[in-house]
N, C-alpha and C positions, 0 to 999 in steps of 0.2 A: 504494500500500500504506500510505500515511501515515494513512489513516482506519481502519485495522484496529484493533480493540480486543482487549485481552488480559485474560482473567480472572485472578484471583489465583492459581488453580491453574496456569494456563498460564504465568504469570510464573515460578512456582517450577520448573516443568518446564524452561522455557526457560533459566533461570539455571543450573540443574544441568547441562544439556546443553552450554551455552556454556562453562562452567568445565571440564567434562570434556574437551572438544575442545581447549581452550587448553592444559590440562595435558599432554595427549598430544603436541601439536605442540611444546611447549617442551621436553619430555623428549627428543624426537628431536633437536631442535636442539642441546641440551646435549651429547648423545652425538656429534653431528657435529663440534662444536667441540672436544671432547676428542680425537677422532681427528685433527683437523687440527693441534691443538697439539702432539701427540706427534711429528708429522713436520716441525715447524719446524726449518729448518736454516740459512736465510739471512734477511737483512733483507727481501728481496722476498717471502718466504713470510709474514712478519708483515704486510706491507701487503696481501697477498691475503686474509689472514684478516680484517683490518680491513674491507676492501671487502665480503667475504662477510657479515660481521656487520651492516654498515650496510644492505646490501640486504635481509637477512632482517628487520632491525628495521622497516624501511619496510613490508615485506610484512605482517608480523604486526600492526603497529600499525594498518595500513589495513584488515586483514581482520576483526579482532575489534572490531566496532562494536556495542555493546549498546543501540542505540536501537530502540525497538519499531517505528518506521516502516520500518526496513531489515532487521529481524531475519529475516524470511522469506528474503531474499536472502543474508544471512550464513549461515544454516543450509544453504541449498541449495549454497553454495560449499563449506562444511565437509563436507557429505555427498559431494559430487563429488570432493573431494580425499582423502576417506577418513579424515578426522579425527573424523567422527561417523557413526553409523549411523542411518538413518531411524527404526528401532525405538526409539531412545533419545529420540525426540520423541513417543512414544505418550502420549496424553492431551491433545495439542493439538487444537484444532478441526479437523475433517476437511478443511475447505477450505484451511486453512493447510498441513496435511500434504500434500495433493494438489499445491499450488503448489510446495512445497519439493521434493517428489519429481520433479515435471515439470521444474523449473528445474535440478535436479541432473543431469538427463540431457542437458542442452543443451551 
């Protein structure tokens, strides 16, 4: 996929979809953390929260990779996980959309 070219319009669509998915996931993460914080009672709870945050940071940092060479794979994962709808990528070249849709079903 590294030889796939992206038009300027596709880049704008991709950036908007990428940001939308990121914002959605981060909003859910923040709510999860708020819930966990309210139930902190012991030091062990705090360390569990720390572990949770470390794992989530690793996951989020690895998932949101905005290099055009891997963007089709990123979008397919975001669609599969529910952070993005395939319709939000309308305007991308049909071959890209088909690949994203197919990969998201795997």
